[in-house]
LOMARSE-617839 format. One record per residue (C-alpha): residue in three letters; x, y, z; residue number from 1. Coordinates in Angstrom, 2 decimals. Example, Ala and Ser with C-alpha at 12.3 -4.5 7.8 and 13.67 -1.06 7.14 Angstrom:
BEGIN
('Ala' (12.30 -4.50 7.80) 1)
('Ser' (13.67 -1.06 7.14) 2)
END
This chain:
BEGIN
('Unk' (7.57 6.23 21.23) 1)
('Unk' (7.79 9.82 19.96) 2)
('Unk' (10.80 10.40 22.20) 3)
('Unk' (12.60 7.31 20.85) 4)
('Unk' (11.90 8.25 17.24) 5)
('Unk' (12.99 11.85 17.78) 6)
('Unk' (16.20 10.70 19.43) 7)
('Unk' (17.00 8.39 16.52) 8)
('Unk' (16.34 11.09 13.91) 9)
('Unk' (18.30 13.70 15.88) 10)
('Unk' (21.39 11.51 15.74) 11)
('Unk' (20.78 10.63 12.09) 12)
('Unk' (20.16 14.15 10.75) 13)
('Unk' (22.68 16.66 12.05) 14)
('Unk' (22.84 18.50 8.72) 15)
('Unk' (19.88 19.18 6.47) 16)
('Unk' (16.38 20.57 6.74) 17)
('Unk' (13.90 17.91 7.85) 18)
('Unk' (10.48 18.35 9.41) 19)
('Unk' (8.46 15.50 10.88) 20)
('Unk' (4.76 15.70 11.70) 21)
('Unk' (3.55 13.05 14.14) 22)
('Unk' (0.09 11.41 13.95) 23)
('Unk' (-1.18 13.76 16.66) 24)
('Unk' (-0.29 16.83 14.55) 25)
('Unk' (2.85 17.90 16.40) 26)
('Unk' (5.67 18.97 14.06) 27)
('Unk' (9.36 18.86 14.91) 28)
('Unk' (12.41 20.06 12.96) 29)
('Unk' (15.73 18.27 12.60) 30)
('Unk' (19.10 19.27 11.16) 31)
('Unk' (20.72 22.68 10.78) 32)
('Unk' (18.12 24.13 8.36) 33)
('Unk' (20.50 23.94 5.40) 34)
('Unk' (19.78 22.27 2.08) 35)
('Unk' (16.53 21.33 0.40) 36)
('Unk' (13.52 21.34 2.77) 37)
('Unk' (11.90 17.95 3.34) 38)
('Unk' (8.69 17.46 5.33) 39)
('Unk' (7.43 13.97 6.18) 40)
('Unk' (4.04 13.32 7.81) 41)
('Unk' (3.11 10.18 9.73) 42)
('Unk' (-0.58 9.47 9.31) 43)
('Unk' (-0.89 6.65 11.82) 44)
('Unk' (0.69 5.37 14.98) 45)
('Unk' (1.63 2.15 13.20) 46)
('Unk' (3.86 4.23 10.92) 47)
('Unk' (5.49 5.75 13.99) 48)
('Unk' (6.01 2.33 15.58) 49)
('Unk' (7.36 0.91 12.33) 50)
('Unk' (10.05 3.57 11.95) 51)
('Unk' (11.25 2.89 15.47) 52)
('Unk' (11.14 -0.91 15.33) 53)
('Unk' (12.40 -1.59 11.79) 54)
('Unk' (13.03 1.47 9.60) 55)
('Unk' (14.75 -0.58 6.87) 56)
('Unk' (11.42 -2.23 6.13) 57)
('Unk' (8.70 0.08 7.41) 58)
('Unk' (9.72 3.36 5.78) 59)
('Unk' (8.99 1.93 2.33) 60)
('Unk' (6.18 -0.33 3.52) 61)
('Unk' (4.23 2.45 5.24) 62)
('Unk' (4.89 4.90 2.43) 63)
('Unk' (3.38 2.36 0.08) 64)
('Unk' (0.30 1.90 2.28) 65)
('Unk' (-0.26 5.66 2.62) 66)
('Unk' (0.55 5.76 6.34) 67)
('Unk' (3.45 8.06 5.49) 68)
('Unk' (3.23 11.09 3.19) 69)
('Unk' (5.73 13.61 1.93) 70)
('Unk' (4.40 17.15 2.37) 71)
('Unk' (7.52 18.78 0.92) 72)
('Unk' (10.24 17.21 -1.18) 73)
('Unk' (10.15 13.69 -2.59) 74)
('Unk' (11.38 10.29 -1.43) 75)
('Unk' (14.83 10.76 -2.91) 76)
('Unk' (15.17 14.10 -1.10) 77)
('Unk' (14.24 12.39 2.17) 78)
('Unk' (16.76 9.58 1.69) 79)
('Unk' (19.48 12.03 0.73) 80)
('Unk' (18.84 13.91 3.97) 81)
('Unk' (18.97 10.67 5.96) 82)
('Unk' (22.12 9.28 4.35) 83)
('Unk' (24.13 12.51 4.24) 84)
('Unk' (22.88 14.19 7.42) 85)
('Unk' (25.45 12.53 9.68) 86)
('Unk' (27.98 10.19 8.03) 87)
('Unk' (29.20 9.09 11.45) 88)
('Unk' (25.87 7.55 12.47) 89)
('Unk' (23.70 4.87 10.91) 90)
('Unk' (20.21 3.89 12.01) 91)
('Unk' (21.32 0.28 12.47) 92)
('Unk' (23.95 1.27 15.05) 93)
('Unk' (21.37 0.72 17.77) 94)
('Unk' (21.39 -2.60 19.59) 95)
('Unk' (17.86 -3.44 18.45) 96)
('Unk' (18.59 -2.88 14.77) 97)
('Unk' (21.83 -4.83 15.02) 98)
('Unk' (19.74 -7.67 16.44) 99)
('Unk' (17.31 -7.47 13.52) 100)
('Unk' (20.12 -7.51 10.97) 101)
('Unk' (21.79 -10.44 12.70) 102)
('Unk' (18.52 -12.39 12.81) 103)
('Unk' (17.92 -11.83 9.10) 104)
('Unk' (21.47 -12.90 8.36) 105)
('Unk' (21.09 -16.15 10.30) 106)
('Unk' (17.81 -16.95 8.51) 107)
('Unk' (19.11 -15.99 5.06) 108)
('Unk' (19.36 -19.58 3.80) 109)
('Unk' (15.62 -20.11 4.12) 110)
('Unk' (14.82 -17.13 1.91) 111)
('Unk' (17.54 -17.73 -0.67) 112)
('Unk' (17.21 -21.48 -1.19) 113)
('Unk' (16.12 -21.08 -4.78) 114)
('Unk' (15.34 -24.41 -6.39) 115)
('Unk' (14.21 -24.37 -10.01) 116)
('Unk' (10.51 -23.92 -9.25) 117)
('Unk' (11.06 -21.23 -6.65) 118)
('Unk' (13.51 -19.41 -8.93) 119)
('Unk' (10.87 -19.27 -11.64) 120)
('Unk' (8.24 -17.93 -9.23) 121)
('Unk' (10.66 -15.26 -7.96) 122)
('Unk' (11.60 -14.11 -11.45) 123)
('Unk' (7.99 -13.94 -12.59) 124)
('Unk' (7.10 -11.84 -9.51) 125)
('Unk' (9.12 -8.97 -10.96) 126)
('Unk' (9.89 -9.53 -14.61) 127)
('Unk' (6.43 -10.67 -15.72) 128)
('Unk' (4.90 -7.33 -14.87) 129)
('Unk' (3.48 -5.82 -18.03) 130)
('Unk' (6.11 -4.71 -20.51) 131)
('Unk' (4.29 -1.38 -20.77) 132)
('Unk' (5.59 -0.56 -17.28) 133)
('Unk' (9.23 -1.02 -18.24) 134)
('Unk' (8.67 0.97 -21.42) 135)
('Unk' (7.96 3.97 -19.20) 136)
('Unk' (11.50 4.28 -17.87) 137)
('Unk' (13.99 1.97 -19.59) 138)
('Unk' (16.05 2.84 -22.66) 139)
('Unk' (14.93 1.88 -26.15) 140)
('Unk' (16.72 -1.49 -25.95) 141)
('Unk' (15.08 -2.30 -22.57) 142)
('Unk' (18.35 -2.81 -20.69) 143)
('Unk' (17.38 -3.42 -17.06) 144)
('Unk' (20.88 -3.37 -15.58) 145)
('Unk' (23.66 -0.91 -14.83) 146)
('Unk' (24.65 1.31 -17.75) 147)
('Unk' (28.24 2.38 -18.43) 148)
('Unk' (28.67 6.15 -18.51) 149)
('Unk' (31.78 6.98 -20.53) 150)
('Unk' (31.08 10.68 -19.95) 151)
('Unk' (28.83 12.36 -17.36) 152)
('Unk' (26.60 13.90 -20.01) 153)
('Unk' (25.78 10.69 -21.89) 154)
('Unk' (22.13 9.88 -22.37) 155)
('Unk' (20.72 6.68 -20.90) 156)
('Unk' (20.51 5.08 -24.34) 157)
('Unk' (24.13 5.97 -25.11) 158)
('Unk' (25.33 4.64 -21.75) 159)
('Unk' (23.42 1.36 -22.16) 160)
('Unk' (24.95 0.90 -25.59) 161)
('Unk' (28.37 1.60 -24.06) 162)
('Unk' (27.66 -1.10 -21.44) 163)
('Unk' (26.97 -3.71 -24.12) 164)
('Unk' (30.08 -2.60 -26.01) 165)
('Unk' (32.24 -2.78 -22.87) 166)
('Unk' (31.04 -6.29 -22.03) 167)
('Unk' (31.40 -7.47 -25.62) 168)
('Unk' (35.01 -6.28 -25.68) 169)
('Unk' (35.77 -8.25 -22.51) 170)
('Unk' (34.33 -11.39 -24.10) 171)
('Unk' (37.14 -11.26 -26.70) 172)
('Unk' (34.98 -12.50 -29.56) 173)
('Unk' (37.70 -12.36 -32.20) 174)
('Unk' (35.83 -13.84 -35.16) 175)
('Unk' (32.28 -14.49 -36.33) 176)
('Unk' (30.57 -17.77 -35.52) 177)
('Unk' (31.52 -18.26 -31.88) 178)
('Unk' (28.80 -19.76 -29.70) 179)
('Unk' (27.64 -17.66 -26.73) 180)
('Unk' (25.34 -18.49 -23.82) 181)
('Unk' (23.50 -15.53 -22.28) 182)
('Unk' (22.36 -16.53 -18.77) 183)
('Unk' (19.43 -14.33 -17.79) 184)
('Unk' (18.91 -12.88 -21.26) 185)
('Unk' (16.18 -10.39 -20.31) 186)
('Unk' (14.50 -8.71 -23.26) 187)
('Unk' (17.27 -9.91 -25.57) 188)
('Unk' (19.33 -6.77 -26.07) 189)
('Unk' (22.73 -8.24 -25.19) 190)
('Unk' (22.24 -11.35 -27.31) 191)
('Unk' (21.07 -9.34 -30.30) 192)
('Unk' (24.01 -6.95 -29.93) 193)
('Unk' (26.55 -9.79 -29.99) 194)
('Unk' (24.92 -11.41 -33.01) 195)
('Unk' (24.50 -8.18 -34.95) 196)
('Unk' (27.93 -6.68 -34.28) 197)
('Unk' (30.20 -9.69 -33.81) 198)
('Unk' (28.49 -12.46 -35.74) 199)
('Unk' (28.04 -14.60 -32.63) 200)
('Unk' (25.55 -17.46 -32.40) 201)
('Unk' (23.76 -16.80 -29.13) 202)
('Unk' (21.52 -18.91 -26.92) 203)
('Unk' (19.70 -16.93 -24.23) 204)
('Unk' (17.98 -18.49 -21.23) 205)
('Unk' (15.35 -16.76 -19.09) 206)
('Unk' (12.64 -17.75 -16.62) 207)
('Unk' (10.32 -14.86 -17.50) 208)
('Unk' (7.45 -15.61 -19.87) 209)
('Unk' (7.17 -11.92 -20.74) 210)
('Unk' (10.87 -11.53 -21.53) 211)
('Unk' (10.98 -14.79 -23.48) 212)
('Unk' (8.11 -13.68 -25.71) 213)
('Unk' (9.52 -10.20 -26.31) 214)
('Unk' (13.10 -11.33 -26.94) 215)
('Unk' (12.01 -14.07 -29.35) 216)
('Unk' (9.90 -11.58 -31.28) 217)
('Unk' (12.79 -9.12 -31.39) 218)
('Unk' (15.11 -11.77 -32.87) 219)
('Unk' (12.57 -12.53 -35.59) 220)
('Unk' (11.96 -8.85 -36.25) 221)
('Unk' (15.71 -8.23 -36.64) 222)
('Unk' (16.10 -11.16 -39.01) 223)
('Unk' (18.46 -12.84 -36.54) 224)
('Unk' (16.39 -15.90 -35.68) 225)
('Unk' (19.10 -18.17 -37.16) 226)
('Unk' (21.82 -16.53 -35.08) 227)
('Unk' (19.90 -16.02 -31.83) 228)
('Unk' (17.51 -18.30 -30.01) 229)
('Unk' (15.93 -17.87 -26.60) 230)
('Unk' (14.88 -20.65 -24.25) 231)
('Unk' (12.41 -20.50 -21.36) 232)
('Unk' (14.81 -22.43 -19.17) 233)
('Unk' (16.72 -22.40 -15.87) 234)
('Unk' (20.48 -21.98 -16.17) 235)
('Unk' (20.89 -25.33 -14.40) 236)
('Unk' (19.26 -27.00 -17.42) 237)
('Unk' (21.04 -25.01 -20.13) 238)
('Unk' (22.13 -27.35 -22.95) 239)
('Unk' (25.46 -27.71 -24.77) 240)
('Unk' (28.86 -26.08 -24.36) 241)
('Unk' (29.90 -22.61 -25.49) 242)
('Unk' (32.88 -20.53 -26.54) 243)
('Unk' (31.66 -17.63 -24.44) 244)
('Unk' (29.22 -17.11 -21.55) 245)
('Unk' (27.77 -13.77 -20.52) 246)
('Unk' (25.45 -13.04 -17.59) 247)
('Unk' (24.25 -9.52 -16.90) 248)
('Unk' (22.09 -8.69 -13.87) 249)
('Unk' (21.03 -12.28 -13.19) 250)
('Unk' (23.43 -13.43 -10.47) 251)
('Unk' (21.60 -11.32 -7.87) 252)
('Unk' (18.72 -13.84 -8.15) 253)
('Unk' (20.81 -16.99 -7.66) 254)
('Unk' (20.90 -16.96 -3.85) 255)
('Unk' (23.92 -17.81 -1.71) 256)
('Unk' (23.10 -21.51 -1.28) 257)
('Unk' (23.39 -21.89 -5.06) 258)
('Unk' (26.61 -19.97 -5.76) 259)
('Unk' (28.77 -23.06 -6.10) 260)
('Unk' (26.09 -24.74 -8.24) 261)
('Unk' (26.03 -21.69 -10.51) 262)
('Unk' (29.77 -21.54 -11.09) 263)
('Unk' (30.20 -25.30 -11.45) 264)
('Unk' (27.45 -25.30 -14.08) 265)
('Unk' (29.13 -22.36 -15.83) 266)
('Unk' (32.42 -24.25 -15.77) 267)
('Unk' (30.75 -27.27 -17.37) 268)
('Unk' (29.09 -25.11 -20.05) 269)
('Unk' (32.26 -23.17 -20.92) 270)
('Unk' (34.69 -24.75 -23.37) 271)
('Unk' (38.32 -25.24 -22.25) 272)
('Unk' (39.48 -22.15 -24.17) 273)
('Unk' (36.35 -20.12 -23.42) 274)
('Unk' (35.76 -16.81 -21.62) 275)
('Unk' (32.91 -15.82 -19.29) 276)
('Unk' (31.84 -12.33 -18.21) 277)
('Unk' (29.67 -11.97 -15.09) 278)
('Unk' (28.09 -8.56 -14.40) 279)
('Unk' (26.39 -8.36 -11.02) 280)
('Unk' (25.51 -5.93 -8.26) 281)
('Unk' (27.75 -6.38 -5.23) 282)
('Unk' (28.49 -4.85 -1.87) 283)
('Unk' (31.75 -3.29 -0.75) 284)
('Unk' (31.54 -4.47 2.86) 285)
('Unk' (31.10 -7.80 4.64) 286)
('Unk' (28.30 -10.31 3.94) 287)
('Unk' (25.00 -9.40 5.52) 288)
('Unk' (21.25 -9.89 5.12) 289)
('Unk' (19.14 -8.72 2.22) 290)
('Unk' (17.17 -5.49 2.46) 291)
('Unk' (13.76 -6.57 3.86) 292)
('Unk' (11.71 -4.16 1.75) 293)
('Unk' (13.40 -5.22 -1.49) 294)
('Unk' (13.04 -8.86 -0.43) 295)
('Unk' (9.28 -8.58 0.08) 296)
('Unk' (8.17 -6.27 -2.69) 297)
('Unk' (10.74 -6.28 -5.47) 298)
('Unk' (13.15 -9.23 -5.67) 299)
('Unk' (12.07 -12.17 -3.47) 300)
('Unk' (14.82 -14.73 -3.05) 301)
('Unk' (17.51 -12.35 -4.25) 302)
('Unk' (20.72 -11.31 -2.55) 303)
('Unk' (23.50 -8.82 -3.30) 304)
('Unk' (26.82 -10.53 -2.56) 305)
('Unk' (30.09 -9.40 -1.06) 306)
('Unk' (33.04 -10.16 -3.32) 307)
('Unk' (34.36 -12.63 -0.74) 308)
('Unk' (31.19 -14.72 -1.10) 309)
('Unk' (31.50 -14.83 -4.88) 310)
('Unk' (35.20 -15.65 -4.89) 311)
('Unk' (34.79 -18.54 -2.48) 312)
('Unk' (32.45 -20.25 -4.93) 313)
('Unk' (34.57 -19.41 -7.99) 314)
('Unk' (37.65 -20.92 -6.39) 315)
('Unk' (35.86 -24.24 -5.86) 316)
('Unk' (34.34 -24.35 -9.35) 317)
('Unk' (37.49 -24.87 -11.39) 318)
('Unk' (37.25 -21.47 -13.10) 319)
('Unk' (39.98 -18.86 -12.87) 320)
('Unk' (39.47 -15.14 -12.42) 321)
('Unk' (41.23 -13.30 -15.23) 322)
('Unk' (39.95 -9.81 -14.51) 323)
('Unk' (37.79 -7.89 -12.01) 324)
('Unk' (36.43 -4.39 -12.56) 325)
('Unk' (34.34 -2.40 -10.09) 326)
('Unk' (31.79 0.01 -11.54) 327)
('Unk' (31.09 2.44 -8.73) 328)
('Unk' (28.66 5.27 -9.43) 329)
('Unk' (27.46 4.03 -12.81) 330)
('Unk' (24.39 2.35 -11.32) 331)
('Unk' (23.55 5.44 -9.26) 332)
('Unk' (23.42 7.42 -12.50) 333)
('Unk' (21.43 4.68 -14.23) 334)
('Unk' (18.88 4.68 -11.44) 335)
('Unk' (18.70 8.47 -11.50) 336)
('Unk' (17.59 8.27 -15.13) 337)
('Unk' (15.09 5.49 -14.37) 338)
('Unk' (13.65 7.33 -11.37) 339)
('Unk' (13.24 10.61 -13.22) 340)
('Unk' (11.66 8.88 -16.21) 341)
('Unk' (9.30 6.89 -13.99) 342)
('Unk' (8.21 9.98 -12.06) 343)
('Unk' (7.66 11.92 -15.29) 344)
('Unk' (5.22 9.21 -16.41) 345)
('Unk' (3.88 8.22 -13.01) 346)
('Unk' (0.25 8.74 -14.05) 347)
('Unk' (0.70 6.13 -16.79) 348)
('Unk' (2.13 3.67 -14.27) 349)
('Unk' (-0.84 4.33 -12.00) 350)
('Unk' (-3.21 3.60 -14.87) 351)
('Unk' (-1.45 0.26 -15.38) 352)
('Unk' (-1.55 -0.65 -11.67) 353)
('Unk' (-2.56 1.63 -8.79) 354)
('Unk' (-1.36 4.29 -6.36) 355)
('Unk' (0.11 1.79 -3.91) 356)
('Unk' (2.17 0.18 -6.66) 357)
('Unk' (3.51 3.57 -7.73) 358)
('Unk' (4.51 4.48 -4.18) 359)
('Unk' (6.32 1.17 -3.73) 360)
('Unk' (8.21 1.69 -6.98) 361)
('Unk' (9.03 5.28 -6.08) 362)
('Unk' (10.65 4.00 -2.93) 363)
('Unk' (12.36 1.11 -4.73) 364)
('Unk' (13.99 3.38 -7.31) 365)
('Unk' (14.91 6.14 -4.86) 366)
('Unk' (16.30 3.79 -2.20) 367)
('Unk' (18.26 1.82 -4.80) 368)
('Unk' (19.86 4.97 -6.16) 369)
('Unk' (20.68 6.04 -2.61) 370)
('Unk' (22.35 2.71 -1.89) 371)
('Unk' (24.68 3.09 -4.87) 372)
('Unk' (25.31 6.78 -4.31) 373)
('Unk' (25.86 6.94 -0.55) 374)
('Unk' (25.98 3.42 0.83) 375)
('Unk' (27.74 0.17 0.00) 376)
('Unk' (26.55 -1.02 -3.41) 377)
('Unk' (28.62 -1.24 -6.60) 378)
('Unk' (28.73 -3.48 -9.68) 379)
('Unk' (31.26 -6.27 -10.12) 380)
('Unk' (32.38 -7.38 -13.57) 381)
('Unk' (34.23 -10.68 -13.26) 382)
('Unk' (35.97 -12.20 -16.25) 383)
('Unk' (36.47 -15.95 -15.83) 384)
('Unk' (38.15 -18.71 -17.81) 385)
('Unk' (39.50 -22.24 -17.46) 386)
('Unk' (42.86 -21.18 -18.91) 387)
('Unk' (44.65 -18.03 -17.78) 388)
('Unk' (45.93 -17.60 -21.36) 389)
('Unk' (42.40 -17.38 -22.75) 390)
('Unk' (42.56 -13.58 -22.71) 391)
('Unk' (45.31 -11.09 -23.61) 392)
('Unk' (47.98 -10.21 -21.09) 393)
('Unk' (47.03 -6.56 -20.63) 394)
('Unk' (43.76 -4.64 -20.69) 395)
('Unk' (44.62 -2.83 -23.91) 396)
('Unk' (42.31 -5.15 -25.81) 397)
('Unk' (39.25 -3.73 -24.03) 398)
('Unk' (39.74 -0.24 -25.41) 399)
('Unk' (40.71 -1.63 -28.80) 400)
('Unk' (37.60 -3.79 -28.86) 401)
('Unk' (35.34 -0.92 -27.86) 402)
('Unk' (36.86 1.22 -30.60) 403)
('Unk' (36.30 -1.46 -33.24) 404)
('Unk' (32.72 -2.01 -32.11) 405)
('Unk' (32.00 1.70 -32.06) 406)
('Unk' (33.33 1.97 -35.60) 407)
('Unk' (31.13 -0.94 -36.70) 408)
('Unk' (28.05 0.54 -35.01) 409)
('Unk' (28.56 3.84 -36.82) 410)
('Unk' (29.22 2.06 -40.10) 411)
('Unk' (25.54 1.51 -40.68) 412)
('Unk' (23.79 -1.61 -41.78) 413)
('Unk' (24.96 -5.16 -42.26) 414)
('Unk' (25.94 -8.14 -40.18) 415)
('Unk' (29.20 -8.53 -38.36) 416)
('Unk' (30.50 -11.36 -40.55) 417)
('Unk' (32.53 -8.91 -42.59) 418)
('Unk' (33.09 -6.43 -39.82) 419)
('Unk' (36.52 -5.54 -38.52) 420)
('Unk' (37.20 -7.49 -35.35) 421)
('Unk' (39.46 -6.22 -32.63) 422)
('Unk' (42.99 -7.65 -32.75) 423)
('Unk' (42.73 -10.86 -30.76) 424)
('Unk' (45.35 -12.81 -32.67) 425)
('Unk' (48.17 -10.32 -32.44) 426)
('Unk' (50.95 -10.01 -29.89) 427)
('Unk' (50.44 -7.64 -26.96) 428)
('Unk' (53.56 -6.46 -25.18) 429)
('Unk' (55.46 -9.15 -27.04) 430)
('Unk' (53.30 -11.96 -25.66) 431)
('Unk' (51.01 -13.73 -28.15) 432)
('Unk' (47.34 -13.78 -27.24) 433)
('Unk' (45.64 -17.13 -27.71) 434)
('Unk' (41.88 -16.94 -27.43) 435)
('Unk' (41.48 -18.85 -30.70) 436)
('Unk' (44.49 -21.15 -30.56) 437)
('Unk' (44.87 -24.68 -31.90) 438)
('Unk' (42.59 -27.16 -30.10) 439)
('Unk' (44.11 -29.23 -27.33) 440)
('Unk' (44.45 -32.94 -27.73) 441)
('Unk' (41.09 -34.53 -27.19) 442)
('Unk' (39.22 -31.25 -27.62) 443)
('Unk' (37.13 -30.95 -30.78) 444)
('Unk' (36.81 -27.35 -31.85) 445)
('Unk' (33.23 -26.13 -32.17) 446)
('Unk' (31.64 -25.75 -35.57) 447)
('Unk' (29.77 -22.80 -33.98) 448)
('Unk' (26.31 -24.15 -34.61) 449)
('Unk' (23.83 -24.26 -31.77) 450)
('Unk' (24.53 -27.16 -29.53) 451)
('Unk' (21.77 -29.79 -29.23) 452)
END
């Protein structure tokens, strides 16, 4: 078994400075001795077997159990060495690991068949951890999704605010009073931003008891309880119809068997002249199985889609794609901030839970950053509508909207009712934009109150 493991690591790490100590005390070096030194120690034979049989699962699993320790360097240093040591070779290039990946792919429907009850259980597994944990590493607004770094030196709080601003601009909310549905509303930051800065009336739905309680309290504390309400509800049971729909970081929990259900429900909830913005993690290569470690410990029932899988469902739903943007390294930078913040306050996390929990989360944050930085993960932002004229002809409105929102944010206090909106009702390149045009025959324009 030592020979097989050494052979695998030798092909994986051609560059770098990696030492491995086996359970019997023997130490072996790999790479060309360049870069940051990393020393990993296997404390049991089951750790050794695990790395050979299924490294995608057992590296994190055995690190969490204490069967693997890092003598020098940290988990991110180890993963950087693994993923950059030989770009021409991947651990799953072996026949056995290809078999494992294929088996997981064929069984994916069993793990991702998220009915309403199972969806709630899956969400509560992760999001109903104590809020004190998330306070250790998230920004002040508790945004638990990819930030948008306008400049490399932006702080996490600035980049998360820029994310909300960027999404709000794409929603083309041209006047106060529009109704918005926030699917997967988290701790309420996006909904509160839209209400505060654009005068929107927002309904947020979540399956997390913890997030529901916090977001509802935040709305009351901000004096926005008339403009924003949160429901402890599955998106499949969301009430009413809306001028705009936004969903940030929720689609990863839907599961492939439910993609068509999700988009058909969104189509039914979105008014004929409405606009939807979907922000989700995605993969740049072909459909595959979920990461087994993430599936077990972090996000049960979740899946990160290929764009082809998403588009197939959109095409059958009746919605039209009006814009797609790929955010590439933004999530890697977001996760870098989260990982560094978590590690700086690791002792507090251990006091909340235990050492095993901290190790599992170390691996989760480090491996997630690695996946966005060196592997195949990105973020998709899909803008959808029933009518291709629901949004302006060019992307100029996004920058204009961000500029108007930035000016309003810096303008101090007050609601958005009197705030300057970005120019939705003007002509762009000689073509009139029509997001707020005259209602079609048979379509009653919303009075912008919450739907029953």
